[in-house]
Short mmCIF file of the C-alpha atoms (twelve columns), coordinates in Angstrom:
data_MODEL
# 
_entry.id   MODEL 
# 
loop_
_atom_site.group_PDB 
_atom_site.id 
_atom_site.type_symbol 
_atom_site.label_atom_id 
_atom_site.label_alt_id 
_atom_site.label_comp_id 
_atom_site.label_asym_id 
_atom_site.label_seq_id 
_atom_site.Cartn_x 
_atom_site.Cartn_y 
_atom_site.Cartn_z 
_atom_site.pdbx_PDB_model_num 
ATOM 1   C CA . MET A 1   12.352  5.686   3.787   1 
ATOM 2   C CA . ASN A 2   13.304  5.059   0.217   1 
ATOM 3   C CA . TRP A 3   10.612  6.340   -2.048  1 
ATOM 4   C CA . GLY A 4   12.289  5.057   -4.946  1 
ATOM 5   C CA . ALA A 5   12.077  1.554   -3.658  1 
ATOM 6   C CA . ILE A 6   8.417   2.124   -2.738  1 
ATOM 7   C CA . TRP A 7   7.521   3.309   -6.261  1 
ATOM 8   C CA . ALA A 8   9.442   0.328   -7.890  1 
ATOM 9   C CA . THR A 9   7.597   -1.997  -5.600  1 
ATOM 10  C CA . ALA A 10  4.354   -0.466  -6.598  1 
ATOM 11  C CA . GLY A 11  5.238   -0.918  -10.271 1 
ATOM 12  C CA . ALA A 12  6.079   -4.543  -9.908  1 
ATOM 13  C CA . VAL A 13  2.960   -5.308  -7.716  1 
ATOM 14  C CA . ILE A 14  0.753   -3.482  -10.127 1 
ATOM 15  C CA . ALA A 15  2.119   -5.207  -13.265 1 
ATOM 16  C CA . ALA A 16  1.493   -8.664  -11.515 1 
ATOM 17  C CA . LEU A 17  -1.682  -7.956  -9.827  1 
ATOM 18  C CA . LEU A 18  -3.857  -6.517  -12.587 1 
ATOM 19  C CA . ALA A 19  -2.583  -8.803  -15.225 1 
ATOM 20  C CA . GLY A 20  -3.282  -11.667 -12.898 1 
ATOM 21  C CA . ILE A 21  -6.691  -10.624 -12.093 1 
ATOM 22  C CA . GLY A 22  -7.452  -10.199 -15.778 1 
ATOM 23  C CA . SER A 23  -6.285  -13.771 -16.302 1 
ATOM 24  C CA . ALA A 24  -8.410  -15.046 -13.316 1 
ATOM 25  C CA . ILE A 25  -11.395 -13.490 -14.770 1 
ATOM 26  C CA . GLY A 26  -10.690 -14.774 -18.386 1 
ATOM 27  C CA . VAL A 27  -9.913  -18.286 -17.220 1 
ATOM 28  C CA . GLY A 28  -12.981 -18.366 -15.008 1 
ATOM 29  C CA . ILE A 29  -15.379 -17.237 -17.580 1 
ATOM 30  C CA . THR A 30  -14.014 -19.785 -20.038 1 
ATOM 31  C CA . GLY A 31  -13.938 -22.468 -17.415 1 
ATOM 32  C CA . GLN A 32  -17.716 -21.884 -16.693 1 
ATOM 33  C CA . ALA A 33  -18.376 -22.295 -20.510 1 
ATOM 34  C CA . SER A 34  -16.164 -25.371 -20.885 1 
ATOM 35  C CA . ALA A 35  -17.928 -26.986 -17.928 1 
ATOM 36  C CA . GLY A 36  -21.339 -26.689 -19.723 1 
ATOM 37  C CA . VAL A 37  -19.922 -27.933 -22.897 1 
ATOM 38  C CA . VAL A 38  -17.840 -30.866 -21.428 1 
ATOM 39  C CA . SER A 39  -20.851 -32.016 -19.286 1 
ATOM 40  C CA . GLU A 40  -22.806 -32.758 -22.560 1 
ATOM 41  C CA . ASN A 41  -19.764 -33.955 -24.569 1 
ATOM 42  C CA . PRO A 42  -16.703 -35.225 -22.551 1 
ATOM 43  C CA . ASP A 43  -14.837 -35.765 -25.769 1 
ATOM 44  C CA . LEU A 44  -14.551 -32.033 -26.242 1 
ATOM 45  C CA . SER A 45  -12.616 -31.351 -22.928 1 
ATOM 46  C CA . GLY A 46  -9.228  -30.975 -24.845 1 
ATOM 47  C CA . LYS A 47  -10.467 -28.475 -27.325 1 
ATOM 48  C CA . CYS A 48  -12.160 -26.624 -24.572 1 
ATOM 49  C CA . LEU A 49  -9.199  -26.657 -22.250 1 
ATOM 50  C CA . LEU A 50  -6.985  -25.204 -24.906 1 
ATOM 51  C CA . LEU A 51  -9.386  -22.260 -25.199 1 
ATOM 52  C CA . GLN A 52  -9.570  -21.849 -21.540 1 
ATOM 53  C CA . LEU A 53  -5.851  -21.583 -21.048 1 
ATOM 54  C CA . LEU A 54  -5.267  -18.773 -23.431 1 
ATOM 55  C CA . PRO A 55  -6.375  -15.904 -21.170 1 
ATOM 56  C CA . GLY A 56  -3.823  -17.255 -18.535 1 
ATOM 57  C CA . THR A 57  -0.781  -15.937 -20.493 1 
ATOM 58  C CA . GLN A 58  -1.460  -12.238 -19.431 1 
ATOM 59  C CA . GLY A 59  -0.922  -13.107 -15.784 1 
ATOM 60  C CA . ILE A 60  2.519   -14.741 -16.693 1 
ATOM 61  C CA . TYR A 61  3.460   -11.574 -18.646 1 
ATOM 62  C CA . GLY A 62  2.576   -9.529  -15.687 1 
ATOM 63  C CA . LEU A 63  4.579   -11.570 -13.439 1 
ATOM 64  C CA . LEU A 64  7.500   -11.489 -15.840 1 
ATOM 65  C CA . ILE A 65  7.595   -7.767  -15.816 1 
ATOM 66  C CA . ALA A 66  7.154   -7.686  -12.146 1 
ATOM 67  C CA . VAL A 67  10.315  -9.860  -11.825 1 
ATOM 68  C CA . VAL A 68  12.283  -7.664  -14.237 1 
ATOM 69  C CA . ILE A 69  11.402  -4.606  -12.298 1 
ATOM 70  C CA . ALA A 70  12.414  -6.310  -9.118  1 
ATOM 71  C CA . LEU A 71  15.748  -7.566  -10.455 1 
ATOM 72  C CA . GLN A 72  16.780  -4.408  -12.360 1 
ATOM 73  C CA . SER A 73  15.878  -2.081  -9.531  1 
ATOM 74  C CA . GLY A 74  17.657  -3.995  -6.838  1 
ATOM 75  C CA . LEU A 75  14.544  -4.918  -5.071  1 
ATOM 76  C CA . MET A 76  15.429  -8.706  -5.201  1 
ATOM 77  C CA . SER A 77  19.034  -8.159  -3.886  1 
ATOM 78  C CA . GLY A 78  18.002  -5.755  -1.260  1 
ATOM 79  C CA . ASP A 79  20.390  -3.129  -2.454  1 
ATOM 80  C CA . VAL A 80  18.094  -0.158  -3.300  1 
ATOM 81  C CA . SER A 81  20.273  2.608   -1.819  1 
ATOM 82  C CA . ALA A 82  21.041  3.955   -5.114  1 
ATOM 83  C CA . LEU A 83  17.389  3.831   -6.373  1 
ATOM 84  C CA . THR A 84  16.212  7.403   -6.793  1 
ATOM 85  C CA . THR A 85  12.461  8.550   -6.482  1 
ATOM 86  C CA . THR A 86  12.655  9.456   -10.059 1 
ATOM 87  C CA . ASN A 87  13.623  5.915   -11.299 1 
ATOM 88  C CA . GLY A 88  11.231  4.334   -8.801  1 
ATOM 89  C CA . LEU A 89  8.422   6.428   -10.575 1 
ATOM 90  C CA . ARG A 90  10.007  5.385   -13.772 1 
ATOM 91  C CA . TYR A 91  9.622   1.601   -12.911 1 
ATOM 92  C CA . LEU A 92  6.127   2.317   -11.723 1 
ATOM 93  C CA . LEU A 93  5.125   3.794   -15.180 1 
ATOM 94  C CA . ALA A 94  7.068   1.026   -16.937 1 
ATOM 95  C CA . GLY A 95  4.728   -1.511  -15.130 1 
ATOM 96  C CA . LEU A 96  1.426   0.226   -16.318 1 
ATOM 97  C CA . PRO A 97  1.276   -1.009  -20.013 1 
ATOM 98  C CA . ILE A 98  1.262   -4.683  -19.014 1 
ATOM 99  C CA . ALA A 99  -0.934  -4.062  -15.984 1 
ATOM 100 C CA . PHE A 100 -3.617  -2.614  -17.964 1 
ATOM 101 C CA . GLY A 101 -3.046  -4.265  -21.304 1 
ATOM 102 C CA . GLY A 102 -2.891  -7.581  -19.424 1 
ATOM 103 C CA . LEU A 103 -5.991  -6.980  -17.387 1 
ATOM 104 C CA . LEU A 104 -8.228  -5.920  -20.332 1 
ATOM 105 C CA . SER A 105 -6.946  -8.277  -23.006 1 
ATOM 106 C CA . ALA A 106 -7.302  -11.133 -20.728 1 
ATOM 107 C CA . ILE A 107 -10.905 -10.503 -20.020 1 
ATOM 108 C CA . TYR A 108 -11.717 -9.829  -23.606 1 
ATOM 109 C CA . GLN A 109 -9.753  -12.797 -24.749 1 
ATOM 110 C CA . GLY A 110 -11.814 -14.936 -22.198 1 
ATOM 111 C CA . LYS A 111 -14.976 -13.446 -23.857 1 
ATOM 112 C CA . VAL A 112 -13.718 -14.451 -27.377 1 
ATOM 113 C CA . ALA A 113 -12.687 -17.867 -26.047 1 
ATOM 114 C CA . VAL A 114 -16.136 -18.428 -24.642 1 
ATOM 115 C CA . ALA A 115 -17.562 -17.837 -28.161 1 
ATOM 116 C CA . GLY A 116 -14.945 -20.266 -29.556 1 
ATOM 117 C CA . ILE A 117 -16.178 -22.790 -26.914 1 
ATOM 118 C CA . ASN A 118 -19.676 -22.242 -27.985 1 
ATOM 119 C CA . MET A 119 -18.641 -22.776 -31.526 1 
ATOM 120 C CA . VAL A 120 -16.790 -26.171 -30.700 1 
ATOM 121 C CA . ALA A 121 -19.952 -27.221 -28.919 1 
ATOM 122 C CA . LYS A 122 -21.725 -26.927 -32.162 1 
ATOM 123 C CA . LYS A 123 -18.938 -27.760 -34.632 1 
ATOM 124 C CA . PRO A 124 -16.136 -29.579 -32.922 1 
ATOM 125 C CA . THR A 125 -14.047 -29.363 -36.194 1 
ATOM 126 C CA . GLU A 126 -13.997 -25.625 -36.085 1 
ATOM 127 C CA . SER A 127 -11.916 -25.382 -32.801 1 
ATOM 128 C CA . GLY A 128 -8.830  -23.991 -34.800 1 
ATOM 129 C CA . LYS A 129 -10.942 -20.995 -35.928 1 
ATOM 130 C CA . GLY A 130 -11.838 -20.330 -32.298 1 
ATOM 131 C CA . MET A 131 -8.227  -20.551 -31.185 1 
ATOM 132 C CA . VAL A 132 -7.133  -18.050 -34.009 1 
ATOM 133 C CA . MET A 133 -9.937  -15.656 -32.917 1 
ATOM 134 C CA . ALA A 134 -8.739  -15.784 -29.315 1 
ATOM 135 C CA . ILE A 135 -5.106  -15.537 -30.265 1 
ATOM 136 C CA . MET A 136 -5.819  -12.280 -32.150 1 
ATOM 137 C CA . VAL A 137 -6.550  -10.556 -28.677 1 
ATOM 138 C CA . GLU A 138 -3.345  -11.984 -27.321 1 
ATOM 139 C CA . THR A 139 -1.528  -9.624  -29.748 1 
ATOM 140 C CA . TYR A 140 -2.387  -6.656  -27.613 1 
ATOM 141 C CA . ALA A 141 -1.066  -8.362  -24.458 1 
ATOM 142 C CA . VAL A 142 2.149   -9.079  -26.320 1 
ATOM 143 C CA . LEU A 143 2.507   -5.477  -27.358 1 
ATOM 144 C CA . SER A 144 1.858   -4.327  -23.876 1 
ATOM 145 C CA . LEU A 145 4.551   -6.634  -22.547 1 
ATOM 146 C CA . LEU A 146 7.073   -5.472  -25.123 1 
ATOM 147 C CA . ILE A 147 6.412   -1.854  -24.140 1 
ATOM 148 C CA . SER A 148 6.739   -2.393  -20.358 1 
ATOM 149 C CA . PHE A 149 9.828   -4.462  -21.101 1 
ATOM 150 C CA . LEU A 150 11.573  -1.777  -23.172 1 
ATOM 151 C CA . LEU A 151 10.769  0.809   -20.575 1 
ATOM 152 C CA . VAL A 152 12.067  -1.249  -17.645 1 
ATOM 153 C CA . ILE A 153 15.366  -1.948  -19.581 1 
ATOM 154 C CA . GLY A 154 15.747  1.658   -20.435 1 
ATOM 155 C CA . ILE A 155 15.847  2.851   -16.795 1 
ATOM 156 C CA . LYS A 156 19.513  3.487   -15.842 1 
# 
């Protein structure tokens, strides 16, 4: 049993899983708000859809880190014979920033996007402001992605 491979796999899974869960929650709550607005005014569907898509990026970031971990650790090629327990734990820890950063930022970005959707319902011309507000939350997901990526590529 190669504990390094087990820990590295856990790092990849946690990065993709938690960021994906956050995205599912964020996209779900914005979808509910969008459905209500679009049922009243179908012309607003495009503006609502853009706001709904934003929390989905964190799941992509988590998947990206999971793939980088799998590639760099040898999980994809199946050659994990040189993967030590210490490096496996490093991969696990490297996946945590995007796992938790993605989870939380996607949920909160979804909440901000819901507020933007409500703003669009009242003033459709203000959709840009709603987008900017939601994108501000994205900053923290990008920072989490950057930290995870730098940690993964630093593992030798």
